[in-house]
N, C-alpha and C positions, 0 to 999 in steps of 0.2 A: 461501517462499524464493527461489523463481525470480522472482518478479515483485519482491523485495527486491533481488536481484543486478541483474535488469535495469534497474530505477531507477537503480541506482549507475554502471551501465555510461553510462546514457545523460548522467547527472548529469555525471559524470568527462569523458566526450567534450566535452560542450558546453563545459566549463570549460577542458579544453584548447583548443578553437577560440576561445575568446576570450582566450586567452592567458594566464589567470589563475594556471596551474599550471607548474611546472618538471617535466621529465621528460623521457623517451625521443625522440628527434627524428630524422628519416627525412633531413632535407635542407632546401633552401630553395627555392620556384620564384617566377618572374614573374606577376605578376598583371595584365595588360593593363588588366582593368575597374577595380582599385583603382590603378594607376599606380604599383604598389609591388612590392616584395620580401616574402613571405609565408614562414614556417617552417610545415614538415610536422611535425605533433606526434604522437606516438605509437608505434605501431610495425605491421607490414605487417598487414592485415584488422582494424587497430582505429586508425585513426590519421584526423584532420581537418588540416583547413589553417586555421593560427593568424592572428591578428591582423596586419595590416601594419606593417613596419619602417620608422622615419623616417629616410630617406637625406637630407633636407634640403631635397628637390625632387621633385616629380612624376614619375615616370620613366616616358618613352613609350616605351622598348624596353629590352631588358635580355637577356643569356644570363647564366647560373649557370654557374661554375666547376665541372669534375669534381672537385674538391677540398672544394667546397662551402662554401669560407671567402669568396669574392668572387663579385661580379657584375661582369660588364663593362655599363654602363647608357649610356643617354642622355637627357638633358633634354629637356623638351619645346622649348626654345631651338637644339638640335641640340647641344649640347654633351657630350663624351664623359667619361667617370667612369670610375675603379675605385672602387666601393663593397665595402670590407671590412666582414664581419660578425663579431660574434663575441657567442655568446649572444643576447639580443635587441637588442643594439645594434650600428647601422649606421652607417659612416662613408665620405663620399666625400670622394675626389681627382681633382680633374681633369687631364687628360692632354690633349696636344697634339696629339691626332689631327685632322683634318679634320672639319668639324661634319658632323651630319648623314647618317650611313652608310645605306645601305639595306638593308644586311645586315652581321651580324658573328658569326664563327665563329671558336670558340674550339679551341687544339689538344688533343690527346687528354689531356694531363695540366694543362693551363689555363695553360701557362707562357709560349705566345703566341697570337697572334690574328691574322686577316685581316679587314680591313674592307673591305667592296664597295659601291662608288657607281656608279650608274645611268649618271651622266656619262661613263663609260667608264675607271675606275682602280681600282687597289685600295691598300690600306694595310697595313704590318704592324706588329705590335706585340710587342717583345720584352720578357724580363725581368719579367714580370707573375707575382704581384700589387705586389710590395714596389719594384721598381726600373721602372717602365715607361719604355721607349725606344720613341721612334716613328720609324718608316723615312720615307723619302721616297715620296709617290707614285708607283704604279709603272703606266704606261699599260695595257690590255689592250684596244685599238683591234684588235689583230691578230687576237684570237679573232673566229672567222665568224658568228658566235651568242652571244645573251647566255649566259652560265653559270648551269645550274640547280642545280648545287652547285660548293662550293669547299671546301678544306681545307687545314690549315697543320700542318707538322710542329713538335713540339716545339720543335726548335732555332730555328724562324721560317726554316730555310735553306729550305726547298722549299715552293711553292704550287702546287698541282694544283687544275684546274677542270675540270668535267665537262658537257657539251654533249648534249642528246638531244632533237634535233627531234621533235616530235611529227608521225605522218602525217597529210597532210590529205587531206578526199576532195574538195578543190574543185582541187587541185595537177595542173595536166595532166602526163600519162605525158611523160618526158624518153627520148630516144632513146638517151644516153650519159650516164651518173653527170657529176655537176657535178664542175668541176675540184676546188673548195674543199669538202670536205664540211662540211655543221652540224651534225653530230655528233661524240662521240669524246673521248677522254681527253687533256688537255694540261697540260704542265706551261709556268708561267709563270715566265719568267727574272727577277731582280731587277735586271738592268743594263738593261732596258728593250727588249730585243731581242724579236723576234718570238718569241710562245709556237710550242711544240714538241709536235707531234700525235704520243702514245707510245702508242695504241691507238684502234682503230676500236668499241671497246664504245659503246652508247648507254646513256651514263651517265646514272643517277637518283639515286644516292649515293655521297659518299665518305667514307673514315674512314679517319686515322694508326693506327698502334699507336703505344703511349706510347715517348717516345724513340728512333724508327726512323725511317727512310726507306721503311718496309713500308706498302702501302696496300690498303684493300680497295675494291673497286668494284661497285656493283649497277648490274644490267643490267636493265632494268623489261621490254624487249621480248625479249632472250633467256631472261629468267627464270632468272637466274645471277648467282650472287657469286664475283668473281675477286680472290685476293690475288697483286699484283703485288710483286716483292721490288726495292728498291733504283729505286723507280721513276724517279729523276732521273737515274740512271747507266745500268745495264743493263738496268732494266727488264723482269727475266724473271717469267714466269708460273709461280707456286708450285705452285695448282690453281684449279680453278673445280668450283663446287658448282651442280646443278641437281636439281632435284626438283619433281614435282608437288604437294608440299605446300605449297610456297612460290611462288605465282606474282603477277607483276608487283612485285616487291623494289624499296622504295623508302626504305628508310632500313637503314644498317649501321652496325656499330660492332665494337669489340676491349674486351675488358674490359681493366682497368687492369694486369694481370699477363702478359698477353696468350696466357692458355689457354683463352679462350673468343671466339667469334663470333660477335655478334647481329645477327640481320635481323628486316625486317618489311614487310608492304604494307599500304598503308594503304585499298587497293581491295577486297582481301579479307578486312581484318582479322585477319591471321595472324602470330605473331610465330615466329620460329626460334631457338634455340641450336645451335651448333655445336661441335665440337673445333676448336682451332686447327689442325688439319691438313683442316679441312673435311669432317668424317666423323663421324659418330655425332649425324645432326639429330633435336631435337625441336621438336615444331610445338605451338604452343598458340593457339588460336581466342580471339578476343577482341570482344566486341560494341562496338565503339569501332574509330576509326581511328587504329593505331599510326602515327605519322610520325617518331619520333625516339628517341634512347637518351641519355639525362642521366642521369649514376650518383648516386645518392643516397648518405646516409652508411654504410647498412648491407652489406655487400659482397653485389655480383650482385643487386642490387634497383636498377630503372630507370624513370625518368619518362620515357612514352610518348608522352603527349598533352599536350596545352595545359592549362588549367583552364578549359574551356568548358560553358557550361548548367549551372553548379554542382557540375561532377567532372573529376576528373582522374584518369586511369589510371596503374598503375604494374604492373610486370614482375617478378616472383620469378622468376629461371632457373636456382635451385637444379635441376640434371636430375633428383634425383629426385622434384622435387614443385613443377615448372614449374608458375606459375600466374598469371594476370593478377587484380588487385586495384584497386578504385574508392575513391577519396579524396576524400568531400564538399569542396568546397571553396569552397560560399556561407555565407550566414550561418547557415542551420539544420545543425548537426551532429548530427541525432538518430539518421542512419542510420550514423555514422562507426564504429562497432564490426560493422558488419556486411560481410566481404568476400566476393567472388565468386570462387572458385578455380576454376581451370581452365575458365572459360567464355570 
């Protein structure tokens, strides 16, 4: 009997991976190797990544909406598209954004996005996904350093940038501080005026709460997570969390309902779940390098790594049984029925 059940699980999982069966889905991922969007088929602990969806063109870069209903994608030629997904069907709509963005960041609910260009500008998209509107490019040459983190509010009204200049062992000590610090948290005005430094935090990650101008700021040097209320207004600190269980945090997010704060360190392989008040932490180690929190369709489940080396990792943030699971993303799905909780 045991052998029969095992054979059934392996056969069923392989069929899921080939995309030949319908059933539960955890959402979508972008697979750079396949240059395509692929579904995650199954349930936590028994899932695999299915066949690529046909968007009509190879996708050079993409970010998946928190709603799991669309992706913001860039073609090999540099054009920007909204790729809407319904079941196993994908359809693409070109939008008038500047070509070849170097980074794309979606807002907490996916209604807005900020596109970053190394040439020294950002561009805001609003009305996503159904009625996308493209703002004019905004120069950010007033920033004293390249932003390591960016975030935009759901209404597209507030853009924030984080700078975290790493210490250099070759840089000579200075007798006095620089006139212009090369780190900190900045608000980027959309009228083209100079960015405003609102905090000296060494920013390693940023995230807005949904439908809010309240933002979470990770500082990998101070080993802290800080909640700043009304960041483009009074910018008041609500709380700061620091704990030896979470060193060098470089990923942060808030749950869709605002009740949970998530943080992680790709350096130490630790994920953390906090209450919205910054209390009651739950730490979960992972034999991976968690660098993001992308919501999947199941409540409290997040993609935390890219699909690399044939695997991606997901985080189940349920406080009673917080755990990390892997999902096979390669051709073979033979191990997709095996989860690794709490590792």
